[in-house]
C-alpha positions as CSV (number, residue, x, y, z in Angstrom):
1,M,102.3,77.6,-106.0
2,N,104.7,77.6,-108.9
3,L,103.3,76.4,-112.3
4,V,105.6,73.8,-113.9
5,Y,106.2,73.8,-117.6
6,H,107.2,70.6,-119.5
7,S,107.9,69.5,-123.0
8,T,105.1,68.3,-125.3
9,R,107.5,65.4,-126.3
10,N,109.2,64.4,-123.0
11,S,107.6,64.5,-119.6
12,E,111.1,64.5,-118.0
13,E,112.0,67.9,-119.3
14,T,110.6,70.6,-117.0
15,A,111.1,74.3,-116.5
16,T,109.8,77.3,-114.5
17,A,108.1,80.0,-116.5
18,S,111.2,82.1,-116.7
19,E,113.3,79.1,-117.8
20,A,110.8,78.3,-120.5
21,I,110.8,81.9,-121.8
22,L,114.6,81.8,-121.9
23,K,114.8,78.5,-123.8
24,G,111.9,79.1,-126.2
25,L,111.9,75.5,-127.5
26,T,112.6,72.4,-125.4
27,S,115.8,70.5,-126.0
28,D,114.0,67.8,-128.0
29,G,112.3,70.3,-130.4
30,G,109.1,70.2,-128.4
31,L,107.1,73.1,-127.0
32,F,106.7,74.1,-123.3
33,V,103.2,73.7,-121.9
34,P,102.0,74.4,-118.3
35,D,101.1,71.2,-116.4
36,S,97.6,72.7,-116.1
37,I,95.8,75.9,-117.3
38,P,95.3,78.1,-114.3
39,K,92.0,79.7,-113.4
40,L,91.5,83.5,-113.6
41,N,91.1,84.8,-110.1
42,V,88.8,87.6,-111.0
43,A,85.0,87.7,-111.2
44,L,83.8,88.3,-114.8
45,E,81.8,91.4,-113.7
46,D,84.9,92.9,-112.2
47,L,86.8,92.7,-115.5
48,T,84.8,95.7,-116.8
49,K,86.3,98.0,-114.2
50,M,89.9,97.0,-115.0
51,S,92.4,98.6,-117.4
52,Y,94.2,96.6,-120.0
53,Q,97.3,96.6,-117.8
54,E,95.3,95.3,-114.8
55,I,93.8,92.5,-116.9
56,A,97.2,91.7,-118.2
57,Y,98.5,91.3,-114.6
58,A,95.5,89.2,-113.5
59,V,96.1,86.8,-116.4
60,M,99.9,86.7,-116.6
61,K,100.5,86.2,-112.8
62,E,98.7,82.9,-113.0
63,F,101.0,81.6,-115.7
64,L,104.3,83.3,-114.8
65,T,104.4,82.2,-111.2
66,D,108.1,82.6,-110.6
67,F,108.0,86.4,-111.4
68,T,107.4,88.7,-108.5
69,E,104.5,91.2,-108.5
70,E,107.0,94.1,-109.0
71,E,108.8,92.3,-111.9
72,L,105.7,91.4,-113.7
73,K,104.0,94.8,-113.3
74,T,107.2,96.6,-114.4
75,C,107.2,94.4,-117.6
76,I,103.5,95.2,-118.2
77,N,103.8,98.9,-117.7
78,N,106.9,99.2,-119.9
79,A,105.1,97.3,-122.7
80,Y,101.7,98.7,-122.8
81,D,102.3,102.4,-122.9
82,S,102.3,105.3,-125.4
83,K,103.7,103.2,-128.2
84,F,100.1,102.1,-128.7
85,D,98.0,104.8,-130.5
86,T,94.8,104.1,-128.5
87,E,94.4,104.5,-124.8
88,E,92.6,101.1,-124.5
89,I,95.4,99.1,-126.2
90,A,93.0,96.7,-127.8
91,V,89.7,98.2,-129.1
92,T,86.4,96.4,-129.8
93,K,84.2,97.9,-132.5
94,K,80.8,96.6,-133.6
95,V,80.7,96.4,-137.4
96,D,78.1,94.6,-139.6
97,G,76.8,92.3,-136.8
98,A,80.1,91.3,-135.4
99,Y,82.6,92.7,-132.9
100,Y,86.0,93.5,-134.4
101,L,88.8,93.3,-131.8
102,E,91.4,95.7,-133.3
103,L,94.8,94.3,-132.3
104,F,96.9,96.5,-134.6
105,H,97.3,99.8,-132.7
106,G,100.9,99.1,-131.6
107,A,104.2,100.2,-133.0
108,T,104.2,97.9,-136.1
109,I,100.4,97.9,-136.8
110,A,99.9,94.1,-136.4
111,F,98.6,91.9,-133.6
112,K,102.1,90.6,-132.9
113,D,102.8,93.9,-131.1
114,M,100.4,92.8,-128.3
115,A,102.9,90.1,-127.2
116,L,106.2,91.3,-128.7
117,S,106.0,94.6,-126.8
118,I,106.3,92.7,-123.5
119,L,108.5,89.7,-124.5
120,P,111.8,91.6,-124.5
121,H,111.1,92.7,-120.9
122,L,110.0,89.2,-119.8
123,L,113.2,87.8,-121.4
124,V,115.6,90.2,-119.9
125,T,113.9,89.7,-116.5
126,S,114.1,85.9,-117.0
127,A,117.8,86.1,-117.8
128,R,118.5,88.1,-114.7
129,K,116.4,85.7,-112.5
130,N,118.4,82.7,-113.8
131,N,121.9,84.4,-113.6
132,V,122.4,84.1,-117.3
133,K,125.7,85.7,-118.4
134,N,125.5,84.7,-122.1
135,E,124.2,87.2,-124.7
136,I,120.7,86.1,-125.8
137,V,120.3,85.6,-129.6
138,I,116.7,85.8,-130.6
139,L,116.3,83.6,-133.7
140,T,113.0,84.0,-135.5
141,A,111.2,83.0,-138.7
142,T,108.4,85.3,-139.9
143,S,105.6,85.1,-142.4
144,G,105.5,88.9,-142.3
145,D,104.4,90.4,-139.0
146,T,106.3,88.7,-136.2
147,G,109.6,89.8,-137.8
148,K,109.0,93.5,-137.6
149,A,107.3,93.4,-134.2
150,A,110.2,91.4,-132.8
151,L,112.8,93.6,-134.3
152,A,111.0,96.7,-132.9
153,G,110.7,95.1,-129.5
154,F,114.3,93.9,-129.2
155,A,116.1,96.8,-131.0
156,D,119.0,98.0,-128.8
157,V,117.8,95.9,-125.8
158,P,121.1,95.3,-123.9
159,G,122.3,91.7,-123.8
160,T,120.4,90.6,-126.9
161,K,120.8,90.2,-130.6
162,I,117.9,89.5,-132.9
163,I,118.1,87.6,-136.3
164,V,115.0,87.4,-138.4
165,F,114.5,85.2,-141.5
166,Y,111.7,85.9,-143.9
167,P,110.6,84.5,-147.3
168,K,112.0,87.0,-149.8
169,S,109.1,86.7,-152.2
170,G,106.4,85.9,-149.6
171,V,105.6,89.1,-147.8
172,S,103.9,92.3,-148.8
173,P,106.1,95.2,-150.0
174,I,105.2,97.2,-146.9
175,Q,105.9,94.3,-144.6
176,E,109.3,93.9,-146.2
177,K,110.1,97.6,-146.1
178,Q,109.2,97.6,-142.4
179,M,111.8,94.9,-141.7
180,V,114.7,95.9,-144.0
181,T,114.7,99.5,-142.7
182,Q,114.8,98.5,-139.0
183,K,117.4,100.4,-137.0
184,G,119.3,99.0,-134.0
185,N,122.9,97.8,-133.6
186,N,121.7,94.3,-132.6
187,T,119.2,93.7,-135.4
188,Y,119.7,91.5,-138.5
189,V,117.2,90.7,-141.2
190,I,117.8,88.0,-143.9
191,G,115.6,87.1,-146.8
192,I,115.5,83.4,-147.8
193,K,114.9,81.8,-151.2
194,G,111.9,79.7,-150.0
195,N,108.6,80.0,-148.1
196,F,107.8,80.6,-144.4
197,D,107.8,76.8,-143.7
198,D,111.4,76.6,-145.0
199,A,112.4,79.5,-142.8
200,Q,110.6,78.0,-139.7
201,T,112.2,74.5,-140.4
202,G,115.6,76.1,-140.7
203,V,115.2,77.9,-137.4
204,K,113.9,74.8,-135.6
205,K,116.9,72.8,-136.8
206,M,119.3,75.4,-135.3
207,F,117.5,75.3,-132.0
208,S,117.8,71.5,-131.8
209,N,121.4,71.3,-133.0
210,K,123.3,70.4,-129.8
211,E,126.8,70.9,-131.5
212,L,125.8,74.5,-132.5
213,A,124.5,75.1,-128.9
214,K,127.9,74.1,-127.5
215,V,129.8,76.3,-130.0
216,M,127.4,79.2,-129.1
217,N,127.8,78.7,-125.4
218,D,131.6,78.5,-125.7
219,N,131.4,81.9,-127.4
220,G,129.1,83.5,-124.9
221,F,125.8,83.1,-126.8
222,Q,122.5,81.2,-126.4
223,F,119.4,81.0,-128.6
224,S,115.9,82.0,-127.6
225,S,112.8,82.5,-129.7
226,A,110.4,85.4,-130.4
227,N,108.0,83.2,-132.3
228,S,104.7,82.1,-130.8
229,I,106.4,78.8,-129.9
230,N,107.8,80.8,-127.0
231,I,105.4,80.6,-124.0
232,G,106.3,84.2,-123.3
233,R,104.6,85.1,-126.6
234,L,101.6,83.0,-126.0
235,V,100.6,84.0,-122.5
236,P,100.3,87.8,-123.3
237,Q,98.0,86.8,-126.2
238,V,95.5,85.3,-123.7
239,V,95.0,88.7,-122.2
240,Y,93.2,90.4,-125.1
241,Y,90.6,87.7,-125.3
242,V,89.8,88.3,-121.6
243,K,89.7,92.0,-122.4
244,A,87.4,91.3,-125.4
245,Y,84.9,89.5,-123.1
246,A,85.0,92.5,-120.7
247,D,84.3,94.8,-123.7
248,L,81.2,92.8,-124.7
249,L,80.0,93.0,-121.0
250,K,80.6,96.7,-121.0
251,Q,78.8,97.2,-124.3
252,G,75.8,95.2,-123.1
253,A,76.3,92.6,-125.8
254,L,76.1,89.8,-123.2
255,K,75.6,89.3,-119.4
256,A,78.3,87.8,-117.2
257,G,78.5,84.0,-117.8
258,E,76.9,84.2,-121.3
259,P,79.2,82.8,-124.0
260,M,80.8,84.6,-126.9
261,N,82.3,83.1,-130.1
262,V,85.8,83.9,-131.3
263,V,86.9,83.9,-135.0
264,V,90.6,84.0,-135.6
265,P,92.6,84.2,-138.9
266,T,95.0,81.4,-138.3
267,G,98.5,80.5,-139.6
268,N,100.8,79.2,-136.8
269,F,97.8,78.4,-134.5
270,G,99.2,80.6,-131.6
271,N,96.5,83.3,-131.7
272,I,93.6,80.9,-131.7
273,L,95.3,78.7,-129.0
274,A,95.5,81.8,-126.8
275,S,91.7,82.1,-127.0
276,Y,91.4,78.4,-126.1
277,Y,93.6,79.1,-123.0
278,A,91.3,82.0,-122.1
279,K,88.4,79.6,-122.1
280,Q,90.3,77.2,-119.9
281,M,90.9,80.1,-117.5
282,G,87.2,80.6,-117.2
283,I,86.1,83.0,-120.0
284,P,82.8,81.7,-121.5
285,I,83.6,80.9,-125.1
286,N,81.2,78.8,-127.2
287,K,83.0,78.2,-130.5
288,F,86.5,78.8,-131.9
289,V,86.2,79.5,-135.6
290,C,89.6,78.7,-137.2
291,A,89.8,80.8,-140.4
292,S,92.2,79.7,-143.1
293,N,93.1,81.2,-146.5
294,K,93.8,79.1,-149.6
295,N,96.5,77.3,-147.7
296,K,93.8,75.4,-145.8
297,V,95.8,72.7,-144.1
298,L,94.0,73.5,-140.8
299,F,90.6,73.5,-142.3
300,D,91.3,70.0,-143.8
301,F,92.6,68.9,-140.4
302,F,89.4,69.9,-138.5
303,E,87.3,68.3,-141.3
304,T,89.2,65.0,-141.4
305,G,91.5,64.6,-138.5
306,K,94.4,64.3,-140.9
307,Y,97.2,66.9,-140.8
308,D,98.8,66.8,-144.3
309,R,101.4,69.4,-145.4
310,N,102.1,67.5,-148.6
311,R,100.3,69.9,-150.9
312,E,100.8,72.9,-153.1
313,F,101.9,76.1,-151.3
314,Y,100.1,79.3,-152.3
315,V,101.3,82.8,-152.0
316,T,98.1,84.8,-151.2
317,T,97.0,88.3,-150.3
318,S,97.0,87.3,-146.6
319,P,100.7,86.3,-146.4
320,S,100.9,86.0,-142.6
321,M,98.7,82.9,-143.0
322,D,100.6,81.3,-145.8
323,I,101.8,78.5,-143.6
324,L,101.6,74.7,-144.0
325,I,103.2,73.7,-140.7
326,S,101.3,75.2,-137.8
327,S,103.8,74.9,-135.0
328,N,101.5,75.8,-132.1
329,L,99.0,73.1,-133.0
330,E,101.5,70.8,-131.3
331,R,100.3,72.2,-127.9
332,M,96.7,71.3,-128.8
333,I,97.7,67.9,-130.1
334,Y,99.5,67.2,-126.8
335,R,96.3,68.3,-124.8
336,I,93.8,66.2,-126.8
337,A,96.2,63.2,-126.6
338,G,95.5,63.3,-122.9
339,N,98.8,65.2,-122.2
340,D,100.7,62.2,-123.5
341,P,104.2,63.3,-124.6
342,K,105.0,59.9,-126.2
343,Q,102.0,60.0,-128.5
344,C,102.6,63.7,-129.3
345,A,106.2,63.0,-130.1
346,E,105.1,60.2,-132.5
347,F,102.8,62.5,-134.4
348,M,105.5,65.2,-134.7
349,A,108.0,62.6,-135.9
350,A,105.5,61.5,-138.6
351,L,105.0,65.1,-139.7
352,T,108.8,65.5,-140.1
353,K,109.3,62.2,-141.8
354,D,106.1,61.8,-144.0
355,G,104.6,65.3,-143.9
356,E,101.4,64.0,-142.3
357,Y,99.7,62.4,-139.3
358,V,96.2,61.2,-138.4
359,I,94.7,61.7,-135.0
360,T,92.4,59.2,-133.3
361,D,88.6,59.5,-133.3
362,A,88.7,60.1,-129.6
363,M,91.1,63.0,-130.2
364,K,89.0,64.4,-133.0
365,A,86.0,64.4,-130.6
366,E,88.0,66.6,-128.3
367,L,88.1,69.3,-131.0
368,S,84.3,69.7,-131.1
369,E,84.6,73.3,-129.9
370,F,86.5,74.2,-133.1
371,F,84.9,75.1,-136.4
372,G,87.2,75.2,-139.5
373,A,86.4,77.5,-142.5
374,F,88.4,79.1,-145.2
375,G,88.2,82.0,-147.5
376,S,89.3,82.0,-151.1
377,E,91.2,85.0,-152.6
378,E,88.0,86.1,-154.4
379,E,85.8,85.7,-151.3
380,T,88.3,87.7,-149.2
381,A,88.3,90.6,-151.7
382,V,84.5,90.6,-152.0
383,K,84.2,90.8,-148.2
384,I,86.5,93.8,-147.9
385,K,84.4,95.7,-150.5
386,E,81.1,94.5,-149.0
387,V,81.8,95.7,-145.5
388,Y,83.3,99.0,-146.8
389,D,80.3,99.7,-149.0
390,K,77.9,98.9,-146.2
391,E,79.7,100.4,-143.1
392,G,82.6,102.5,-144.4
393,Y,84.9,100.3,-142.4
394,V,88.1,99.1,-144.0
395,M,89.7,95.8,-142.9
396,D,92.9,94.1,-144.0
397,T,93.0,90.9,-145.9
398,H,93.6,88.6,-142.9
399,T,90.7,90.1,-141.0
400,A,88.6,89.6,-144.2
401,V,89.4,85.9,-144.3
402,A,88.1,85.7,-140.7
403,A,84.9,87.6,-141.7
404,V,84.3,85.2,-144.6
405,A,84.8,82.3,-142.2
406,Y,82.3,83.8,-139.8
407,D,79.7,84.0,-142.6
408,K,80.3,80.3,-143.3
409,Y,80.0,79.4,-139.6
410,K,76.7,81.1,-139.4
411,A,75.4,79.5,-142.6
412,A,76.5,76.0,-141.4
413,T,75.2,76.3,-137.8
414,G,72.4,78.9,-137.9
415,D,74.2,80.5,-134.9
416,D,73.8,84.2,-135.6
417,K,72.8,85.2,-132.1
418,T,76.0,84.5,-130.1
419,P,78.0,87.7,-129.8
420,T,81.1,87.1,-131.9
421,I,84.6,88.5,-131.6
422,I,86.6,88.7,-134.9
423,A,90.3,89.1,-134.2
424,S,91.4,91.9,-136.5
425,T,95.0,91.1,-136.8
426,A,96.6,93.9,-139.0
427,S,96.0,97.4,-140.1
428,P,94.7,97.7,-143.7
429,Y,97.6,100.1,-144.3
430,K,100.0,97.1,-144.2
431,F,98.3,95.5,-147.2
432,T,97.4,98.6,-149.2
433,R,97.5,97.1,-152.7
434,S,95.2,94.1,-151.9
435,V,92.8,96.3,-149.9
436,M,92.6,99.0,-152.5
437,D,92.2,96.5,-155.3
438,A,89.3,95.0,-153.5
439,I,87.6,98.3,-152.8
440,D,88.1,99.6,-156.4
441,P,90.6,98.3,-158.9
442,A,90.7,101.8,-160.4
443,Y,92.9,102.8,-157.5
444,D,96.1,101.5,-159.2
445,A,99.5,102.9,-158.6
446,E,103.0,101.6,-159.1
447,D,104.1,102.5,-155.6
448,D,102.3,101.0,-152.5
449,F,102.9,104.2,-150.7
450,E,100.8,106.1,-153.2
451,L,98.0,103.7,-152.3
452,V,98.5,104.5,-148.7
453,D,97.3,108.0,-149.5
454,E,94.3,106.7,-151.4
455,L,93.4,104.4,-148.5
456,N,93.7,107.3,-146.1
457,K,91.1,109.2,-148.2
458,V,88.6,106.3,-148.5
459,S,88.9,105.1,-144.9
460,K,89.0,108.5,-143.3
461,T,91.5,107.1,-140.8
462,E,94.8,108.5,-139.9
463,I,97.9,107.1,-141.6
464,P,99.8,105.1,-138.9
465,K,103.1,106.5,-137.7
466,A,104.6,103.1,-138.6
467,I,103.9,103.7,-142.3
468,E,105.0,107.3,-142.4
469,E,108.3,106.4,-140.8
470,I,109.3,103.9,-143.5
471,R,108.2,105.9,-146.6
472,T,111.7,107.3,-147.1
473,A,113.7,105.2,-144.7
474,P,116.9,103.7,-146.2
475,V,117.3,100.0,-146.6
476,L,119.7,98.8,-143.9
477,H,119.4,95.0,-144.4
478,D,119.8,93.4,-147.8
479,T,121.2,89.9,-147.2
480,V,119.4,87.1,-149.1
481,C,120.5,83.4,-148.8
482,E,119.5,79.9,-149.7
483,T,117.8,77.9,-146.9
484,V,120.8,75.6,-146.5
485,A,122.9,78.6,-145.7
486,M,120.8,79.9,-142.8
487,E,123.2,78.5,-140.1
488,D,126.2,79.9,-141.9
489,E,124.6,83.4,-141.9
490,V,124.0,83.1,-138.1
491,K,127.6,82.1,-137.5
492,K,128.8,85.0,-139.6
493,I,126.7,87.5,-137.7
494,L,128.0,86.1,-134.3
495,G,131.6,85.8,-135.5
496,I,131.8,82.1,-134.6
């Protein structure tokens, strides 16, 4: 039976999985959600005998019901191959009493690779299934990692162009170098004078601009998204939480049916939402620990029920989480509002107009499985050093925020017995200066790539290929614009 997707803001707008992937956003600016979360059709014990690719198929076939078995398996096998530097794709390591799910072994050394390796294949297959003749223009805002992962995934994919906007002063030097050196005749990278929320708002405006859509269509183009607002990004992320549970079973950390906790460093809410979907599919998860950095809009939301983006924006050492508008939270709001698109639309309209909304007490009660915590800049740095000194394990800043949040969860609840997965979302090599400063401020160098070599020595881990490739790579993208000029830049690229 085909799963139907519909808008979080309008029950009349529906789509098949492939149509939802092609569109990215709904026509009213909402997000596509399935009419129900399907159940996983595999016994928990059997997961331990399956490869990552097999688990991916078992999960994704339940969501992407209009794809044939051959289409979906081809997408999976093309995505999860030798571009990952570990055979297992996602590796679970026990460190300091928790289980770190390393999601950074892909081509761009961040968790975004897990979904953005497969999205281009899903998108091209969706276009073919729906007889789309237009060229697909991937329009994406990034807080640092999505951009490079999307660029790498879509580079030179026939029938597509990709345009990435990023905050010029809001990403790490290595994140920026990864993006601006990207090869591919269909890739475009633009820095904006603003923060991630400005970039994301500008992209959303273009998606919901009907006049622009008509001009695009008249010229043989249509937009789609590679952000986690695209259901084709979110569904592949569910897979690695199912795989993590299988790893804990395999490692004897729990028995089938016993719950685990999940701690996720959170910005746009997609990654933690994927773990929530995994639970709805049948994976036993006790608590979802939502870890925020100094931009703690989500922590405050879980504490008070009020979402308020009217606050100071901080640039931190965990830039991928420097976000005040968590787009994917809309899917959760829709669900806890009883799948009521009218109420969800009202909340989102209030967020746009006033910068805030307050959920009802009944809705807040629906969030009891979530625990919000945040890590300050100092706490994050201390955690990196503490775990390194104790275990010799080096984590990046975002993972460290999650580790701090897990400590706060244990202190608040006394729950230190439930096996806990910490989503390790990026390689420490992506944030060398912050990581090395935390381990020992004496490791100072003008160039972040010198710090790469120091990190290589202290961590005793191999320097990722993704870092070696960009050391001497020439800058190919140097466009910077004001936020009001984003649409003009897109039109210039497309020649319209």
